[in-house]
Every structure is written in structure tokens, then in C-alpha cells.
N, C-alpha and C positions, 0 to 999 in steps of 0.2 A: 559340618555341624553348625558352624556360625551362620552359614548361608541359609540353613533351614530355619534358624531361630530369628534371623533378621526381620522377616515380615511381621512377626509378633511384636517387635519393638518399635515399629514405625508408627508415628502418629497418623499418617495418611491412611493406614489400615482402618483405624477406628473412626476417622472422619468420613471414610467411605461407607462404613456401616451406618453412621448417622445419616448419610445421604440416602441410603436404602430405607432406613426408618422413615425419613421425611417423605419418600415416595409413597410408602404405605399409609401414612397419616393423611397425606394430601388426597388420597382416594376416598377417605371416609365420608366427606360431604356428598358424594355421589351414591352412597349406599342406600339412603332412604328412598331415592327415586327408583332404585332397582328392586326394593322391597314392595312397592305399591302393586305391581302386577301379580306378584306371588301371593300377596294378602287377598287380592280379589279372586284368586283361583282356588277356592276352598275345596272343591271335590278332589283335586289332584293329590297324589301321594306326597308325603313329606320329602322323599328323595327327589322327585321331579320338581317340586317347588324350590328346593335348595339349588338344583342345577339351573333352574330358570333365573334365580336371583344372581348366581355367579355369571351366567351368560350375559344378562343385561348389564350387570356391573362392569364386566370386561368391555362390552360394547361402548358404554359411556366413557370409560377410561381411555379407550382407543380413540373415540371421537374428540376428546380433549386435545389429542396430539395433532389434530389437523390445523390448529391455530398457529400462525407464525410466531405470536408472542410466546406461546408455550415452548416452541422449539428454541427460541432465543434464551428464555429463562433456563431451560434444561442444559443448554450448552455452557452458559456462564457458571451455573452451579456445579456441573460435572467437572469443569475445568478447575474450579477452586477446591472442591471436596475430594475428587478422585485423583487430582494431580495428573491429568492427562492433557496433552496438547491438542486442543480443538480450536480451529479457526472460527472467527465470528461468522454468522450467517452472511452470505454475500449478496450484494445488490447488483443487478445487471445494468451496465451502462447502456444508454440508448446509442444507436449508431449515429455517427456524425451526419449532419444534414437532415435528420429526422426531426419531427416536432418534439420539442422538449429536450433536444440534445444539450448535453452539459448537466442535466439533472440525472439522478440515479434512482429510478424507480425500483421497488422491491421485486424479487422474483415472484412468480405466481405461487399461490399457496400449495399447489400440487407439485412444486418442483422437487420436493424431497419425498413425495409419494407415501409409501407405507412405512418408511423407516421410523419416523417419530412415534406413530401409534404402537408399533411393535416394541420400540424401546420402552414406552410407558407401561405396557402390559408386563414386560419382563421385569422392569424396575419395581413395579408394585408387587408382583408375585415374589420376587426375591426379597423385597422388604418385609412382607408379611411372613414368609417362611423363615427367613433368617432371624427376624425379630422374635417370633414365637419360640423357635428352637433355642436361640441363645438366651432369651429371657428365662425359659424354663430351666436351662442348665445353670445359669447364674443363681437363680432362686434356690435350686437344690444345693449348689455349692455353698451358699450362705447358711442354709437351714440345717443341713445334715450334721455339722460338727457340734452345734449346741443342742440339737434335739428339741429346740424350743417350740417347734410346730408339731411335735409328735410324729414326724415323718421318719420312716425307717426304710432301709434298702435291703433287698434280699437277692440271693443268688441260688437257683436250684441246681444242685449237683446230683449225680446218680445216687439215689437212695438217701439224700440228705439235703436239707434246706439251711443255708447260712444267712443269718440276719446281721445287718450292720446298723446299730442304733446308738453308738457311743464309742469312745476311745479312739485310738489312732487309726483303726480301719475307716471310721467315718471321715476323719481328716483326709486320708488318702483318696477316698471316693469323692469328697468335696473338691479336692485339688484337681482330680481328673475331670470333674464337671466344668470347672472354671477353664481348664485347658481346652476342653472340647468347645466351649463357648467362644474362646479365642480363635480356634480353628474355623468355626462357622463364620466369624467376622472376616478372616483372611479369604476364605472361599468366596463369600458373597462379594467382597470388595474387588478381588481379582477378576471375578466373572463380569462385574459391571465395567471394570477397566478394559477388559477384552471386548466387550460389546460396544462401548462408547464410540471408538473411532469408526466402527462398521455401521452403526445406526445413527449416530449424531454427527459423523463427519460429513464433509461436503458431498452432495449428490453430483450426478453427471452435469446437470444444468449449472450448479454452483461452481464446479470445477471450470467449466467454460467461462463463467463470469469472472472467476479469479484470474484465469489466463488473460481475458480481455482487460481486466483492471491492471494487471502487471504490465501488459503491453502499452496501455495508456500512460502509466507512470514512467516507463522507460522512454517513450516518445517525448514526454514532457521534459524529462531530465536531459535528453539529447538536445532538445530545443533550447533549454536554458544554457547548456554547454556552448552551443553555437552563439547565443546572445552574449554570453560572458566573454568568449574568445574574441568576437568582433569588437565589443565595446572596450574591454581592457587592452586588447592588442593595439587598437588604433590610438587610444589615449596614451599609452606608454611610448609608442613610436613617435607620435607628435610631440609629446612632452620632452623626450630625449633630444629631438632636433631643436625644439624651441629653447631648451636650456643651453644647448651649444651656441645657438644664435645670440641669446642674451649674454652669454659669457664673452663673446667676441665684440658685442656692441656696447658693453657696459661702460667703457670709457669714452668711446668715440661718439656714440649716439644713445645717451641715457633714456631718451623718450622711447625709442624703438625697443630698447632692452626691457623697459618697464611694460610696454605693450606685450612683449613675448611672455614675460612672467605672469601677467594678468591672464593671458590666454591659457597658460599652463594651469592656473588656479581654476578657471572656469571648466576646462575639459576634465580635469581630475575630479572636480566636484560632481560632474555628471556621471563619470565612471563609478564613483563611490555610491551613487544612488542605484545604479544597475547592480553593483556588487552586493549592496545591502539587501536588495529585493531577492536576488538569486539565492543568497545564503539563507535568507529567511524561508524560502520555499524548500530548499534542500534539507533544512533542519526540521521541516514540517511545522514551522511556527506560523502564526497568523501574520503573514506578510502584508504590507500595504499594497496600494495600487501599483501595478507594474509600470515603470517609466515607458511612455509611448513616444517614440521618435519616428516621424514619418518623412515623406518627401518635402513637407512644409518646413522641416528643419534642415534641409540641404544647404541653404545659404550660410547658416551658422557653421556647418561642418566645413564648407569651403573656406570660410574666414579663418578657421583654426589652422588650416593648411597654409594659408597665406602668411599667417603669423609665424609659421615654422620656416618660412623662407621659400616655400614652393610657389611656382608660377602655375596658376590654375586657369584653364580656359574652358569655361562651361558653355555648352551648346544645348539650350532648352527649346523644345518645340512642342506644340500641342498645348494641353492644359494639365500638367502633372498634378497640380493642386487638387484636381477633381478626383484623383485616384484615392480611394478610401480603404480603411480597415486593414486587414492582414496583408493585402498586396502592397499597400503603401509602406507599411512597417518593414516588410521583407525587402522592398526595393531600397529603402534607406540603408539597411544592414548590408545588402550586396554592394552598394556603392561605397559604404564605409570600409568594407574589407578590401575592395579593389583599390581604393585610395591609400589604405594602409600599406598594401603590397607595393604600390608605386613609391611611397616614401621610403620603405625599407630597401627596395632593390633597384630603384631608379638611379640613373646616372646624371641627374640634373636635367635641365630643359623643362619645357612646359608639360603639364599633365592635362590632357584633354578629357573632359567629362561630358558625356552625351546622355541626355534624357529626352526621349521622344514618346509622347503619349498619343495614341490614336484610338478610335473607337474599338478596334479589335486587338490591340496589343500595346505593351509597354516595353520599349527598347532602352537598355542601359548599356553604357560603354565607358571604359577607362583605357586610355592609351598613354604610355609613358616611355621615355627614352631609356635604353639600356646601354651599358658599356660594351657588352660582348655579343648581344643578340640572343643570349641564352636566358634572359629574364633575370639576371643577377648582376646588377651594376655595382653594388657595394662589395668590397672585399677587404680582407685584413681587419685592421682595428675598427674600421667604419662599418663593418658588417653587423647586421642585427641577428640575434638568435631567432630561429624559426622552428616550429614544431612540425611543419608540413601538413597541418590539418586545415589550413585556410581554404585552399582551392577545393579540397574534398568536402569541407563543410558547405561551401558555396554550391557545389554540385548537388548535394543532398537537399539543400533548401530550394534550389530551382526545380529539381525533380518533383518535390512535394507540391509545387505550384503548377505542375504540368508545363514547365517552360523548357527552353533550350539554352545551353551555355557553351561558349567557345572561349578557350584561353590558350595563348601561345604566342610565339614570335610573330610580329607583323613587319616583315622586311628585316634587314640586317641589324637595325639599331632600335627597334621599338618592340614593346610588349603590349598585347591587346587582350582585354577582357570584354566580351560581348555577351549580353544576356537578353533573351526575349521572353516575356511573360504574357500569357493570354489575359485579357482584361476586358471588362465591359464598363464603360463610363456611364454615370447616371444621365438620364435625359434632361 
């Protein structure tokens, strides 16, 4: 019983009816245009002229649904008034590498086909039908009890006619009219709610665009996760070692200890910039410009390792500074991750860093000494916690750039990371 009464007590039922009324009223400005051909067709019978007016009126209403702005307005209003979950109209992203990539042009106007015109026609029809029927019932419900309009109600029974024009029977009949008006509101609102997802929901083209948009968002979040892992992981590793060095040298060599602390400050400040940017993007805030670190920043990265007490032996050939854009940024992150692993798991000794830029490829390499040949030199209290995502993230990054990666033991006492990326240097 309560379940049957509940729809009559919801405010969304009557807001949905107002939505239906709005569709009916919105169609009125098109009615004069539908009347013009019928007025010019004088010889035709009245029934044919009325049918012509309704036909032209319906055609004009349906044509209004072909505009993208109409569809957007209908989706927003249906979502608010009918309380149905409808996604916003989708815009299709351009494929990567195509002209205008990165921009998001709208889907063509025919992407939703006949759905919006049919919705408009049903919306207007239900609005007029529900509005006229519920309006007449409410008027009767208000007028019958007082009899102030002279209206009376009658019921023909076999051999007898019963009139209701006053007293409690008129009040009962008035209450029945009001309840029927409420039933009409429930029926119209529920019908529109049932139709909305089917006619205003995403079309096939929009579903494909939604899937592409979700895929792009997931790829961007994965990229940010890699960036954050590389930046924060390297900074914390280097800062931990530098803090230990500063603690040991604080009394014996205050100048060296001060240099180690200054290096910690600089590296953590850079990591905070990365963290602030990534968190801004993940919160969908208006983040600032992404910190861009490229191969040009490699000397600074190597200096931070030296401040941590590591011996770094760089081997640079070609012209790495001519590598630009995404490739240069990715190469920096690859080397940063490789050096971080060398700090975490190395067993002392020099860390050899190789960067070779040729017209056809960019070769990156990091070789460090290990204590066991298994790539894990630090053990016990000196060991760093690891998530195991470093090499996997490197592999994903290299594959996205169509490169090759090798990582593993290099002889009994060394670990080697070697990456080759295809590249074209500017002439």
C-alpha cells in the first residue's frame, strides 16, 4: 500500500509533470507556422486542414531536435526535472597524430540520428495530453464542491439518472477528480523517465567516444603514476642516502655535510613541484604547467647522486641536447629510474651512465655493482622498500616509444639496464 502511494508523494513526480508542460508550451511558437498552409488551403474540408496543421506542426517540432544545442538542453533539463541519470553529450577526441589532435571537436549532428526528434514529439504529445486531462480534472475537482460555476455531474443508471450538484457526493467526486489528476501526473512522469535513457541516452557513436575518452583518461593517469613514481622514488632514495652522509660528516667535515643538506633541499623542492602538479591533475583542478625535465637536466641529476656519495661515470656521445620533446623527457625519466635503482640496490662502486645519440637512435644505459649478482646489493637494515613497479613501468614507457629494453645481471657482480629508443634528430 505504501509502495503504491509513494509516487504521489514525491516532488519529482510533479517536477516531471512541469517538465512535460514545458515541452508543450515550448512547441507553441511553431504553431503559427503550421497554420499558414492550412489557412491558404480554403477548399479543403476542416478535418483535412486540422490533420495538415498537426502534421506540419509535428514536422517542425521534430526538425528542432536535429540541433545539437536542443539535445544538450533537453539532457540537462531532463536530468534535473525527471531525476534520471543522463551523461552529458560526448565530444569525440581526434586520433593522436591527426590534425588538431588534443582538441575535442563535437560529434556530427547526425550522431544521435532520429532519437532526439522522436523524444521531442513524444515529449510534446505527452505534455499536451497530460496537461489538458489533468487541468480539466483539477478544474472539476475545484469547481464541483462549491457549485460556483453551475457545473453538475450526472450518472446514467438503468432507468434512472443521478445528479451530483451539491453536498457530500460532490465532495467525493471532486476528490476523485483530484486523485485522477495525480494519477495522470504519475503516468506522464514515469513514461518520460522510461523514454529518457532510451532516446536521450548516448548513441552508438557517443558510446564509442565515451570509451575513447575513458581510455585517454586512464592512459593519462597511468602516465602520471609513472612520473610520480620516478620523481618521488628517486628523490626519497637520494635524500635518505644524503641524510646518512650528512650525519656521518657533520662533525668531521661540516662543509660537505652542509652541501649534502643543500642537495636534499633542492631535490625535495623539485619533487614537491612534481607532486603538486600531479595531485592537481588527479583532483581535476586547473593545474599549472607540468614540470619539464629533459636530458638537458641530466648534469643536475648526476650532481645530486654525487652529493649522495655515489661515484658516477657518465659517458656521453653524439648530441643528446638536440633530442627534443617527449623523447627527451622520457629519456630523463628512464635514466632517473635506473639511477634510483642503482642507489637502492647497488653495493658501492662506480655507477656508469651511458647516453649515445645518433641520427637513428638514442641509447641509454646504467651499470652498477651488486653484491650478489642478483641485482640486490643492499640487505637488512640498509635495504630500501620497493614496490616492484619500477622496471615494469620502465618497460611500459619504452614500449610506448617503440623502443627496446634489457635489464638483468651483467656478469657476476654487475646489474645492467640498457634502453634503445628510435629517434630522428633535427637537421
